[in-house]
C-alpha positions in Angstrom: -20.0 -31.0 -3.0 -18.1 -29.0 -0.3 -17.4 -26.2 -2.9 -21.1 -26.1 -3.8 -22.1 -25.8 -0.1 -19.5 -23.1 0.4 -20.8 -21.2 -2.6 -24.3 -21.3 -1.3 -23.3 -20.1 2.1 -21.3 -17.3 0.7 -24.2 -16.2 -1.6 -26.6 -16.2 1.4 -24.2 -14.0 3.4 -23.7 -11.7 0.4 -27.5 -11.3 0.2 -27.7 -10.5 3.9 -25.0 -7.8 3.5 -26.9 -6.3 0.5 -30.2 -6.3 2.3 -28.6 -4.7 5.4 -26.9 -2.1 3.4 -30.1 -1.2 1.5 -32.1 -1.1 4.7 -29.7 1.2 6.6 -28.6 3.4 3.8 -31.5 3.6 1.2 -31.2 7.4 1.3 -27.5 7.2 0.6 -27.5 5.2 -2.6 -27.8 1.6 -3.8 -25.5 -1.1 -2.7 -22.7 -2.2 -5.0 -19.2 -3.8 -4.9 -17.1 -0.8 -3.9 -13.5 -0.3 -2.7 -12.5 0.9 0.7 -8.9 1.7 1.8 -6.8 -1.0 3.6 -5.1 0.1 6.8 -2.3 -2.2 8.2 -2.1 -2.2 12.0 0.9 -2.7 14.3 0.8 -5.5 16.8 2.7 -6.9 19.8 2.6 -10.1 21.7 4.5 -13.2 22.8 6.9 -13.1 19.8 7.5 -9.4 20.0 6.4 -6.4 17.9 5.0 -7.1 14.4 5.0 -4.5 11.6 1.6 -3.6 10.0 0.8 -5.7 7.0 0.7 -4.3 3.5 -2.6 -4.6 1.8 -4.6 -3.4 -1.1 -8.0 -1.8 -1.2 -10.8 -4.1 0.0 -14.0 -4.8 -1.9 -17.3 -4.7 0.1 -21.0 -4.6 -0.8 -22.3 -1.3 0.5 -23.4 2.0 -1.0 -20.7 4.3 -2.4 -21.5 7.0 0.2 -21.1 4.6 3.1 -17.8 3.4 1.6 -16.5 6.9 1.8 -16.8 6.7 5.6 -15.1 3.3 6.1 -11.8 1.6 5.8 -10.6 -2.0 6.4 -8.2 -2.5 9.3 -6.1 -5.6 9.7 -3.2 -6.9 11.8 -0.6 -9.3 10.5 -1.8 -12.9 10.7 -5.0 -11.8 12.4 -8.6 -10.9 11.7 -9.6 -7.7 10.0 -12.6 -5.5 10.4 -14.4 -2.6 8.8 -14.3 0.6 10.9 -14.7 4.4 10.3 -11.9 6.0 8.4 -9.1 7.9 10.2 -9.3 5.7 13.4 -6.3 4.3 15.2 -5.6 0.5 15.5 -3.4 -1.9 17.3 -3.3 -5.7 17.6 -2.3 -8.2 20.3 -1.5 -11.9 20.0 -0.5 -14.9 22.0 -1.1 -18.6 22.5 -4.7 -17.9 23.3 -5.4 -16.1 20.0 -5.3 -12.5 18.7 -7.3 -9.3 19.1 -7.5 -6.1 17.0 -8.6 -2.8 18.5 -9.8 0.1 16.4 -10.6 3.4 18.1 -11.1 7.1 17.2 -8.6 7.9 20.0 -4.9 7.0 20.2 -4.6 3.5 21.8 -2.6 3.2 25.0 -0.9 0.0 24.0 0.5 -0.6 27.5 -3.0 -0.9 28.8 -3.7 -3.8 26.4 -1.2 -5.9 28.3 -2.2 -4.9 31.8 -4.6 -7.0 33.8 -5.4 -4.0 35.9 -6.4 -1.8 32.9 -10.1 -0.8 33.0 -10.5 -1.2 29.3 -12.1 1.1 26.7 -14.6 3.6 28.1 -15.5 5.2 24.7 -16.2 4.2 21.1 -14.1 1.2 19.9 -14.3 -1.9 17.8 -12.7 -5.1 19.1 -12.4 -8.2 16.9 -10.9 -11.3 18.6 -10.0 -14.8 17.5 -10.0 -17.2 20.5 -8.2 -20.5 19.9 -10.1 -23.4 21.4 -7.0 -25.7 21.2 -4.8 -23.6 23.4 -5.1 -21.4 26.5 -7.9 -19.6 24.5 -10.1 -22.5 25.4 -11.2 -20.9 28.6 -12.6 -17.8 26.8 -14.1 -20.1 24.1 -15.8 -22.2 26.8 -17.3 -19.1 28.5 -18.9 -17.9 25.3 -20.2 -21.3 24.4 -21.8 -21.7 27.8 -23.6 -18.4 27.3 -24.9 -18.8 23.7 -24.0 -22.1 22.1 -25.6 -24.8 24.3 -25.2 -27.5 21.6 -21.5 -27.5 22.4 -21.9 -28.0 26.1 -19.5 -31.0 26.0 -16.6 -28.7 25.2 -17.4 -26.6 28.3 -17.7 -29.7 30.5 -14.3 -30.9 29.3 -12.7 -27.5 30.1 -14.3 -27.5 33.6 -13.0 -31.1 34.1 -9.5 -29.8 33.9 -10.0 -28.1 37.3 -7.9 -25.1 36.3 -10.7 -22.6 36.6 -13.7 -23.2 38.9 -17.0 -24.4 37.4 -18.7 -21.2 38.4 -16.5 -19.3 36.0 -18.6 -20.9 33.2 -22.2 -19.9 33.9 -24.7 -21.3 31.5 -27.4 -19.3 29.7 -27.5 -15.8 28.2 -26.7 -12.6 30.1 -30.1 -11.4 31.4 -30.0 -8.1 29.4 -28.5 -9.3 26.2 -30.7 -9.4 23.0 -29.7 -12.3 20.8 -30.4 -13.0 17.2 -29.2 -16.4 15.8 -28.2 -16.3 12.2 -27.4 -20.0 12.4 -26.5 -22.6 15.0 -22.9 -21.3 14.9 -23.5 -17.5 14.5 -25.3 -15.3 17.0 -25.6 -11.5 16.9 -26.0 -9.7 20.2 -26.7 -6.4 21.7 -25.6 -5.6 25.3 -27.7 -2.7 26.6 -26.3 0.5 28.0 -24.9 0.2 31.5 -25.2 -3.6 31.6 -22.9 -6.5 31.6 -23.1 -9.0 28.7 -21.3 -10.5 25.8 -20.3 -6.9 24.8 -18.5 -6.3 28.1 -16.9 -9.8 28.1 -14.1 -8.0 26.2 -12.0 -4.9 26.7 -15.1 -2.7 26.4 -16.4 -1.2 29.7 -20.1 -0.7 30.1 -21.3 2.9 29.7 -24.3 4.8 28.6 -24.2 3.4 25.1 -25.1 -0.2 24.0 -22.6 -2.6 22.5 -23.5 -4.6 19.4 -21.6 -7.5 17.9 -21.4 -11.1 16.8 -20.0 -14.4 18.1 -19.1 -17.1 15.5 -18.0 -20.7 16.1 -15.2 -21.8 13.7 -13.4 -25.1 13.2 -13.5 -28.4 15.0 -11.6 -27.2 18.2 -13.9 -25.1 18.3 -12.6 -21.5 18.0 -14.6 -18.3 18.3 -14.4 -15.1 16.3 -16.1 -12.3 18.3 -16.7 -8.7 17.2 -17.8 -6.0 19.6 -18.8 -2.6 18.2 -19.6 0.7 20.0 -19.6 3.7 17.7 -19.9 7.4 18.4 -23.3 9.1 18.2 -24.4 9.7 14.7 -22.6 6.8 13.2 -24.8 3.9 14.3 -25.8 3.3 10.7 -22.4 1.7 10.2 -22.8 -0.9 12.9 -24.8 -3.5 10.9 -22.5 -3.1 8.0 -19.4 -3.8 10.2 -21.0 -6.9 11.8 -22.3 -8.4 8.5 -18.9 -7.9 6.8 -17.3 -9.8 9.8 -19.8 -12.6 9.2 -18.9 -12.8 5.6 -15.2 -12.8 6.3 -15.6 -15.5 8.9 -17.4 -17.8 6.4 -14.6 -17.3 3.9 -11.8 -18.1 6.4 -13.6 -21.0 7.9 -13.2 -23.1 4.8 
């Protein structure tokens, strides 16, 4: 029964990816199962530096022309993400979870471990796994308070620990964010230009460009997978593809 449910969910997500790819790239060819290069990303964290993983090409459902512009980036034992080819990547990890950053510019890795770093001012993709069973529960609770009200009990339990003040967990969406719920556990978002929102609750600084992304609840803890995407001008047609592939990957790893 569980396998049947999983197969149905996967089929629905595959259909969403196909529809998205057709809508955003109808002039560039039909969607098909195509290969994109795999790029292993170095990482560093509590256990020290980690070499990039070795991987093979990745199959995605997009047009062949779009595939020529994309690659699949992944850190060891962490989430992966589609991003434009030729970009730089680096991952961080710790007891709270792990994050992967992919940028057209070289990444200043020291800034990723500095609490005083202003973050990324330009184009970047950040994919983060926040562990709700560890110190990552604070970040998980903050996102849940914003967009997953059905899990308010988890937020209240974190507040009851009295480690962070209750006002660190405001309820309700950011005023400017545009939300689209794909299911009760999956919400896509857009944080407008020059505004605070789910997109800037990350390493991305607000600027004159919007941030798109998705937040996904996973597991019983619960955990959150969050993807934030801000691409250079002229490449916005890739945003939906990147987000929908992340949703498909999350469904697969959740089982």
